[in-house]
Phi, psi and omega in degrees: 000129180267130182259141175238169179294154186292338181290340174298318179293317180296321178296318178296315177298317178298316179302318180292320178297316178295318182291329177290316180296321181292326179295323175293320178293320176295325180292327176300313183287326177292320175304311177298320175298320179292326176294323180291321181287324182235075188297331181270352181280137177282081184255109174065179179248158181282142174209155177257152174272117180235177176297327180296324179296318177301315181292328176290321173297319178295318178301317180290323176296324176289318175303320181294320177292324179297314179298318176297323177294314178297332180268004174082031182286338184251037176287160187263040172276135180286316182243124174231158181278154177296327180299316181295318181293318181293318177300319181293317180294317176299319178295316181298318179296320178295313178294316178300320177293317179292336175278328184295321183295309178292330177290326175296317180295312182292317183271356180054056183293000000 
């Protein structure tokens, strides 16, 4: 196993958190774009962007990084197979979705 400095792991975690937060923001814009293209289709519910929403996005990004960490996504192996990476992302997506639903209910996202 090849070891790297710990700041490499922190950079990867920060990149994952930022990309997760960005995906929520991108989903908001895609939703608005879809509503403009299909005005009669019942697509999603209306919501406003407030300070509470920013904190919820940050919370979900942190939860996502915690799930990745618990599943060993930030191990210090230099070479991993694409199969292992896809399996890791699929597990994280499943667990993240199962965590997102109760968190959505509790936080009233």
